[in-house]
FIDRENTI-875823 format. One line per field, with one value per residue (C-alpha): x, y, z; residue number from 1; residue in one letter. Coordinates in Angstrom, 3 decimals. Layout:
<recs>
X	[X,...]
Y	[Y,...]
Z	[Z,...]
pos	[NUM,...]
code	[A,...]
</recs>
This chain:
<recs>
X	[87.586,88.718,86.612,86.549,85.987,84.777,82.098,81.331,80.459,77.497,75.819,77.334,78.983,81.959,84.255,86.997,90.518,91.059,93.520,91.077,88.257,90.536,91.389,87.735,86.771,89.681,88.911,85.301,86.341,86.496,90.227,91.758,94.973,96.144,95.342,96.003,95.792,95.522,94.746,90.970,90.259,91.430,91.088,90.832,91.805,89.411,90.301,86.905,86.242,84.123,81.026,81.027,80.464,77.814,80.636,81.545,78.819,79.646,76.206,76.731,80.125,78.349,75.959,78.945,80.498,77.184,76.956,80.532,80.339,76.683,76.582,73.202,72.915,71.679,70.706,69.567,65.892,63.497,62.037,62.355,59.685,57.764,56.119,52.539,53.714,53.829,56.610,54.130,53.839,57.592,58.923,57.953,60.375,60.301,62.444,62.888,65.697,65.912,69.387,67.708,65.694,64.648,64.840,63.597,63.719,62.997,62.759,64.078,63.462,64.753,68.162,71.166,74.402,77.318,80.327,79.578,80.172,83.791,82.953,81.413,84.316,86.797,84.942,84.810,88.508,89.453,87.457,89.370,86.653,87.176,84.503,82.718,79.572,76.835,74.536,77.172,78.872,75.640,75.124,78.682,78.271,75.110,76.802,79.614,77.106,74.629,76.563,73.856,75.336,73.388,73.426,72.016,70.816,70.069,66.337,66.111,68.639,66.523,64.352,60.744,60.252,61.264,63.822,64.157,66.427,67.341,70.117,72.245,71.764,74.662,77.329,75.336,77.587,77.732,80.133,80.717,81.510,85.241,84.878,85.483,83.359,82.304,80.858,78.278,76.911,73.652,75.217,75.549,72.811,72.119,69.884,68.216,65.781,63.247,66.000,69.465,71.491,72.389,74.338,76.155,74.087,75.994,79.275,79.261,76.893,76.836,78.153,74.909,72.925,75.711,74.935,76.396,76.200,73.097,71.100,67.862,65.871,67.483,66.527,68.042,68.541,68.736,68.674,69.882,71.644,72.867,76.358,77.690,76.517,78.058,81.371,81.532,80.713,83.233,85.908,85.079,85.244,88.265,86.151,85.944,84.284,83.161,79.620,80.543,82.537,79.458,77.084,79.568,79.560,75.807,73.700,70.605,67.522,65.474,67.978,67.078,64.342,66.052,69.148,67.027,65.229,68.539,70.034,66.956,66.838,70.540,70.134,67.190,69.238,72.045,69.542,70.266,66.687,63.094,61.668,58.609,55.980,56.384,58.872,58.689,59.666,59.656,60.167,58.869,59.552,59.752,62.251,60.900,62.533,65.082,64.226,66.603,65.968,68.552,68.969,70.656,71.904,73.622,75.234,76.717,77.842,79.732,81.262,81.812,79.817,76.857,74.797,71.209,68.505,68.372,72.110,71.887,68.900,70.805,73.796,71.648,69.470,72.615,72.995,69.353,68.195,64.562,64.028,60.925,60.930,59.735,60.445,63.667,64.660,64.608,63.366,65.652,64.650,67.702,67.837,68.040,71.427,73.024,72.625,75.681,73.710,71.802,72.169,72.282,76.090,76.200,74.200,76.550,79.464,77.784,77.395,81.046,82.164,80.397,81.308,84.941,86.879,89.594,87.038,86.186,87.887,90.545,90.641,90.408,88.537,90.942,90.625,92.754,94.691,93.837,95.232,93.294,91.616,93.569,92.079,93.915,95.376,96.750,98.258,99.914,101.228,102.789,104.455,105.751,107.375,108.896,110.420,111.662,115.416,116.924,117.332,113.757,111.588,107.815,106.106,102.542,101.403,98.186,95.247,94.519,96.715,97.077,95.253,98.416,100.174,98.205,99.753,103.226,102.802,101.569,98.395,96.483,93.109,90.346,92.589,91.085,93.585,91.863,88.490,88.884,86.890,86.908,87.107,84.111,85.921,89.670,92.158,93.934,94.104,97.015,94.636,91.759,91.308,91.670,94.562,94.137,97.828,100.489,103.156,102.626,103.385,106.447,107.842,107.261,108.977,111.932,112.156,112.315,115.028,117.174,116.979,118.577,121.326,119.787,119.972,120.169,116.519,114.304,110.715,107.600,103.987,100.998,97.893,94.451,93.508,90.011,87.477,83.925,81.323,78.050,76.009,77.782,77.872,81.185,84.099,85.440,88.765,91.480,94.733,97.783,101.545,104.111,107.828,110.602,114.385,117.256,121.005,123.078,122.492,124.334,127.080,126.936,127.905,126.019,128.305,129.441,126.938,126.415,124.308,120.619,119.067,115.571,116.202]
Y	[47.496,49.740,48.907,51.425,49.702,52.987,53.129,49.406,50.004,52.130,48.825,46.281,46.777,44.593,44.454,42.066,43.174,44.103,41.243,38.657,40.087,40.043,36.397,35.389,37.164,35.628,32.117,32.570,33.448,37.258,37.809,40.712,41.644,44.420,46.231,49.975,51.586,55.299,57.406,57.420,54.416,51.050,50.194,46.608,46.069,43.409,41.274,40.113,37.200,38.004,36.327,38.490,41.904,42.456,43.016,46.246,47.598,48.085,46.894,43.560,43.153,43.877,41.015,38.706,39.850,39.310,35.753,34.996,36.541,36.319,40.084,41.524,44.054,47.615,48.755,52.305,52.929,55.711,57.177,60.788,63.272,64.109,67.333,67.458,68.115,64.928,63.712,63.014,66.766,67.047,64.059,61.124,58.149,55.852,52.785,52.051,49.483,45.979,46.924,48.686,46.403,49.062,52.843,54.853,58.595,61.036,64.808,67.202,70.952,73.917,72.310,74.078,72.880,73.211,71.266,68.006,67.664,66.931,63.437,62.480,63.935,61.993,58.720,59.237,60.099,57.007,54.968,56.593,58.977,62.731,64.881,67.366,68.779,67.577,66.262,64.352,63.181,61.682,59.670,58.304,57.724,55.668,53.704,52.708,51.743,49.783,48.840,50.667,53.291,56.542,59.783,63.275,65.566,69.269,69.011,72.491,71.484,68.513,69.397,68.305,66.985,63.542,60.860,58.363,55.326,54.353,53.226,55.987,57.210,56.633,59.379,61.082,63.332,63.490,65.608,63.646,65.061,64.794,67.329,64.814,64.880,61.327,59.980,57.291,54.328,52.333,49.607,52.115,52.871,56.492,58.477,61.194,64.025,64.905,66.318,64.924,62.358,63.566,60.562,57.439,54.840,53.123,54.833,58.630,61.575,64.372,67.893,69.462,68.373,68.528,69.618,73.077,75.793,77.233,73.977,74.271,71.267,67.875,64.442,61.450,58.323,54.732,52.065,48.690,48.511,45.446,44.586,43.361,46.524,48.739,46.867,47.178,50.875,51.572,49.688,51.422,54.816,53.905,55.115,52.543,54.114,53.019,52.827,50.789,48.306,47.623,47.243,44.891,42.627,42.919,44.919,44.054,45.010,45.062,47.497,50.284,51.880,51.514,53.249,56.035,56.561,56.464,59.195,61.410,60.952,61.792,64.981,65.924,65.284,67.461,70.253,70.094,70.013,68.775,65.630,65.549,62.910,59.629,57.754,57.283,53.604,51.826,48.079,46.320,42.703,42.235,39.533,36.407,35.146,32.339,29.148,26.187,22.662,21.575,17.998,17.716,14.247,15.805,18.462,15.817,13.635,16.504,17.938,14.644,16.052,14.934,18.139,17.921,19.773,22.334,23.022,23.533,25.832,27.859,28.393,29.575,31.835,33.643,34.695,35.887,32.974,31.982,28.266,26.098,22.540,19.949,16.700,15.169,18.406,22.152,24.838,27.863,31.331,33.352,37.063,39.351,40.736,37.294,36.653,34.362,31.634,29.712,25.944,23.429,23.298,27.058,26.555,23.777,26.152,28.782,26.241,25.220,28.868,29.437,26.056,26.709,25.090,24.156,22.121,19.876,16.479,15.950,12.139,10.423,7.201,4.281,1.599,-1.271,-0.107,-2.027,-2.312,0.007,-1.508,-1.250,-1.889,-3.732,-0.524,0.574,-2.863,-3.002,0.545,-0.361,-3.454,-1.349,1.111,-1.645,-3.407,-0.331,0.174,3.461,4.525,3.703,6.838,6.713,9.439,10.749,12.294,13.885,11.672,14.042,13.670,14.988,12.773,13.094,10.657,7.736,8.515,8.856,5.399,4.085,2.664,0.989,2.328,0.453,-0.642,-0.591,2.116,4.460,4.017,7.156,9.407,12.944,15.856,18.186,21.377,20.722,23.250,23.035,20.872,19.023,17.669,16.694,13.022,10.772,8.347,4.678,3.980,5.336,5.474,9.126,10.352,8.143,9.132,12.847,12.665,10.828,13.385,16.295,14.617,13.505,16.999,18.215,15.558,13.352,10.156,7.436,6.880,4.258,5.522,3.710,4.848,3.207,4.980,4.722,4.480,5.215,3.898,4.908,3.089,1.615,4.068,7.089,8.813,7.945,6.371,2.991,3.062,0.475,0.637,-0.331,-0.346,0.799,1.484,3.014,2.757,4.293,4.837,2.959,1.181,3.111,1.227,0.384,-2.116,-4.826,-4.509,-2.249,-0.453,-1.137,-0.618,-1.373,-4.094,-5.498,-8.004]
Z	[133.807,136.701,139.743,142.578,145.930,147.401,144.659,145.015,148.670,147.547,146.667,149.047,152.437,151.646,154.665,153.553,152.559,148.920,148.355,149.672,147.550,144.513,145.211,145.554,142.338,140.450,141.669,140.550,137.001,137.202,137.089,139.028,137.223,139.527,142.776,142.840,146.264,147.007,150.056,149.555,147.350,146.044,142.360,141.139,137.496,136.189,133.165,131.924,129.601,126.506,127.969,131.110,129.594,132.271,134.776,132.996,135.284,138.974,140.098,138.348,140.021,143.313,142.505,142.069,145.349,147.126,145.769,146.858,150.323,151.318,151.991,150.857,148.042,148.500,144.998,144.111,144.764,143.893,140.724,139.574,140.630,137.451,136.332,135.051,131.487,129.445,127.172,124.337,123.772,123.197,121.248,119.041,118.859,115.811,115.093,111.375,111.585,113.031,114.320,117.258,119.537,122.066,122.379,125.354,125.984,128.792,128.558,131.212,131.221,133.220,132.929,134.423,132.832,135.247,136.504,138.301,142.046,142.938,144.239,140.870,138.897,141.028,140.529,136.770,136.621,138.621,136.096,133.237,131.999,131.624,133.346,131.043,132.687,135.022,132.255,130.283,133.470,134.814,131.608,131.907,135.639,135.121,132.315,134.681,137.371,135.253,132.077,130.070,127.693,127.586,125.633,126.133,123.320,123.439,122.746,121.216,118.547,117.394,114.393,114.034,117.588,116.333,117.091,114.239,114.551,110.982,108.688,107.239,103.678,101.270,101.696,104.462,106.581,110.378,112.420,115.631,119.072,118.420,115.588,112.794,109.654,108.913,105.675,106.392,104.455,104.711,106.875,109.719,112.235,113.127,115.440,113.388,113.887,111.182,108.938,109.652,111.593,115.088,116.447,115.340,117.210,119.994,119.118,119.502,119.457,116.928,117.309,116.064,119.162,121.754,125.319,126.003,128.625,126.910,126.926,128.918,127.704,127.131,125.851,127.644,125.527,126.765,124.052,122.815,119.454,117.578,118.834,115.486,113.725,116.407,116.218,112.421,112.523,115.288,113.347,110.067,111.764,113.938,116.851,119.654,122.693,126.160,124.772,121.693,123.801,125.921,122.983,121.297,124.363,124.885,127.329,129.354,127.350,130.566,132.076,129.649,131.775,135.200,133.797,132.318,135.630,137.526,135.321,135.587,139.367,139.760,137.725,139.945,143.082,141.693,141.018,137.297,135.992,136.180,134.600,132.353,132.997,131.151,128.988,125.221,125.168,121.797,122.267,119.116,120.113,123.894,124.789,126.444,129.617,129.351,131.224,131.461,132.734,135.307,136.530,139.948,138.953,135.948,138.155,140.432,137.527,135.889,139.074,140.941,143.863,145.952,146.129,147.254,145.358,148.173,147.927,144.167,144.637,147.229,144.937,142.034,144.184,145.321,141.677,141.593,139.442,140.052,140.744,140.221,141.594,139.043,140.873,139.572,137.870,138.400,136.034,136.288,135.084,134.062,134.962,131.937,133.012,132.470,128.706,128.786,130.589,127.907,128.504,131.358,131.295,131.924,135.115,136.198,135.637,137.828,140.626,140.250,140.454,143.752,145.207,144.271,141.444,143.939,145.927,142.981,143.095,140.448,140.771,137.406,136.835,136.575,133.911,132.690,129.608,126.450,122.935,120.649,117.596,114.353,110.952,108.168,106.767,110.159,110.871,107.444,107.867,111.209,109.706,106.846,109.227,111.363,108.362,106.524,106.265,107.342,103.702,102.715,102.750,102.970,100.960,100.780,97.498,96.227,95.271,92.346,89.260,85.723,83.152,81.020,83.371,81.915,78.521,80.049,81.594,78.203,79.721,76.858,75.783,77.567,80.428,83.924,84.958,82.487,84.219,86.311,88.626,87.250,89.694,89.294,90.340,90.112,91.499,88.135,85.013,86.610,89.271,87.019,87.958,90.991,90.732,89.810,90.477,92.839,90.117,89.087,92.615,92.955,89.544,90.106,93.517,91.949,89.124,91.541,93.623,90.680,89.144,92.384,92.162,94.832,92.776,95.448,96.268,97.818,98.006,99.174,99.379,101.023,99.781,98.240,94.589,93.267,90.749,89.893,91.980,90.842,92.929,91.369,94.780,96.398,94.466,95.466,97.332,97.728,99.689,97.630,98.128,95.571,95.649,93.554,93.860,91.900,92.173,94.729,98.014,100.763,102.624,106.313,108.991,107.110,104.119,101.304,99.137,95.474,92.403,92.772,90.644,90.406,93.179]
pos	[1,2,3,4,5,6,7,8,9,10,11,12,13,14,15,16,17,18,19,20,21,22,23,24,25,26,27,28,29,30,31,32,33,34,35,36,37,38,39,40,41,42,43,44,45,46,47,48,49,50,51,52,53,54,55,56,57,58,59,60,61,62,63,64,65,66,67,68,69,70,71,72,73,74,75,76,77,78,79,80,81,82,83,84,85,86,87,88,89,90,91,92,93,94,95,96,97,98,99,100,101,102,103,104,105,106,107,108,109,110,111,112,113,114,115,116,117,118,119,120,121,122,123,124,125,126,127,128,129,130,131,132,133,134,135,136,137,138,139,140,141,142,143,144,145,146,147,148,149,150,151,152,153,154,155,156,157,158,159,160,161,162,163,164,165,166,167,168,169,170,171,172,173,174,175,176,177,178,179,180,181,182,183,184,185,186,187,188,189,190,191,192,193,194,195,196,197,198,199,200,201,202,203,204,205,206,207,208,209,210,211,212,213,214,215,216,217,218,219,220,221,222,223,224,225,226,227,228,229,230,231,232,233,234,235,236,237,238,239,240,241,242,243,244,245,246,247,248,249,250,251,252,253,254,255,256,257,258,259,260,261,262,263,264,265,266,267,268,269,270,271,272,273,274,275,276,277,278,279,280,281,282,283,284,285,286,287,288,289,290,291,292,293,294,295,296,297,298,299,300,301,302,303,304,305,306,307,308,309,310,311,312,313,314,315,316,317,318,319,320,321,322,323,324,325,326,327,328,329,330,331,332,333,334,335,336,337,338,339,340,341,342,343,344,345,346,347,348,349,350,351,352,353,354,355,356,357,358,359,360,361,362,363,364,365,366,367,368,369,370,371,372,373,374,375,376,377,378,379,380,381,382,383,384,385,386,387,388,389,390,391,392,393,394,395,396,397,398,399,400,401,402,403,404,405,406,407,408,409,410,411,412,413,414,415,416,417,418,419,420,421,422,423,424,425,426,427,428,429,430,431,432,433,434,435,436,437,438,439,440,441,442,443,444,445,446,447,448,449,450,451,452,453,454,455,456,457,458,459,460,461,462,463,464,465,466,467,468,469,470,471,472,473,474,475,476,477,478,479,480,481,482,483,484,485,486,487,488,489,490,491,492,493,494,495,496,497,498,499,500,501,502,503]
code	[M,R,L,S,L,E,W,L,K,D,F,I,E,V,D,I,P,A,K,E,L,A,H,R,L,T,M,S,G,I,A,V,E,N,I,E,E,S,E,N,D,T,I,L,E,L,E,L,T,P,N,R,G,D,C,L,G,I,I,N,V,A,R,E,V,S,A,L,T,G,I,P,L,D,L,P,Q,G,L,P,D,E,L,D,E,R,I,E,D,Y,I,K,V,T,I,E,S,S,L,C,S,R,Y,A,A,R,I,M,K,N,V,R,V,A,P,S,P,V,W,M,Q,E,R,L,E,R,A,G,I,R,P,I,N,N,V,V,D,V,T,N,Y,V,M,L,E,T,N,Q,P,M,H,A,F,D,Y,D,L,L,E,G,K,Q,I,I,V,R,N,A,V,E,S,E,I,L,V,T,L,D,G,S,E,R,R,L,D,P,S,M,L,V,I,A,D,A,V,K,P,V,A,L,A,G,V,M,G,G,E,S,S,E,I,N,E,H,S,T,T,I,L,L,E,S,A,V,F,D,G,I,S,V,R,R,T,A,K,E,M,A,L,R,T,E,A,S,I,R,F,E,K,G,V,D,I,E,G,V,I,P,A,L,D,R,A,A,R,L,L,E,I,L,G,A,G,E,V,L,Q,G,I,D,D,V,Y,P,E,P,K,S,V,T,K,I,R,L,R,P,A,R,V,N,A,V,L,S,T,A,F,S,G,D,Q,I,R,E,Y,L,Q,K,L,Q,F,V,I,E,D,H,G,Q,E,L,M,V,T,I,P,S,F,R,P,D,V,T,I,E,E,D,L,I,E,E,I,A,R,L,Y,G,Y,D,N,I,S,S,D,L,E,R,A,Q,P,T,Q,G,Y,R,N,D,Y,Q,R,F,H,Q,E,L,L,L,N,S,T,K,W,M,H,Q,I,I,T,Y,S,F,I,N,P,H,W,L,D,V,L,M,V,P,T,G,H,D,L,R,T,V,V,K,V,A,N,P,F,S,E,E,Q,G,I,M,R,T,T,L,L,P,G,L,L,E,T,A,R,R,N,I,S,R,R,N,E,D,L,C,L,V,E,L,G,N,V,F,W,P,S,D,N,H,I,Q,P,E,E,K,S,V,L,A,G,L,A,S,G,K,I,P,G,G,W,Q,G,P,G,G,E,L,D,F,F]
</recs>
């Protein structure tokens, strides 16, 4: 994210040096990777964590700066001046897919497509976006301000006076704005008119309804599409755009209408057209507000602080959270532009960010060290390791074995070792039962070593063996020890080596 300080000052009169601002943002969790200074502007390169997609919008960064500095915000005000003609006479919006949670449209007529003002072109270029014309540039400009992607259609190129948000039909074709013919499938969400798809929802518009120098009536789109669906479509089409990135990270569903009004108002101010009365806003399931219980005692326990309720309230109000006092706890209403805040710990993190991570005590609680508890198996294992010679090797083998091993070991029919637990879904026939003895693993390890001319062996295994249990749910387990030796004892300072025998 390339943040223009000159643009940021439209919303907050920040008067601190760029380096200090960068430091404050970084220490609050919004990392500034680089500062790029020019004659007329300073650009901060922000490295955002996945949960802070809201800061892809300059206004939301301004909110952060306001919380950190105490400088008040000055957000855009004013609605577009509307004509008497109503939008209902021009367009009907329908949502047919659950992958779109809200879609809003405005119509503008008497549009004059022309180059954008130089100041707008320069701001877009500094943000890494190529200027095209006043209509398209305003939609991109508002996206950078608000984090709400937008799109503009040539209204006269939409058939049937309809906008239908639906899943694509198998093998449906859409030529996108980059001139590529794209074959769609039903997993993809499209914006369609009464006849055909006209945009790949949340990714890129279609060539058939593109704004051009002859456009006189336009439809402005502001919507919320499912982030997972947008990401899959963008990946499938190898078409990751500024819009798709924002939908992937999540946008503010309550920011749809303010962004639409902002774009229409800007186009009016630029003399680019007139706005019809009304908005066609389809919002099938309005989102309820998020409220989280916050216990001041919990805040202080986690952060090792002694904040009063008033101090906690002050920190959260700086972030535009709404606080209700409920005695020993607070009820916090989360603004819609902060979808990353969902639990009490998130609120504690927000308080820590504003208080300053470097102000939090790093003293650890001290306690007398004690010997940890060891069960019988752990104690025996430790003794085994302590008493092993340097040429004794402990091995660990699979608990699943081939049933054939019981025949190799000549285990008599009816012997307890043949009372086995069968594996319901074995990886292979060679792992069909659970072992009742450690010998198969030891013998197989010895065979592999001897076949590679490593004949002097002393192997030991401490492991579990298994039998069916009476409850038929979990098998019974028992820890056993087994060993195997072959070849010669290696020589050393204790004496010469020699042939191994049973003793």
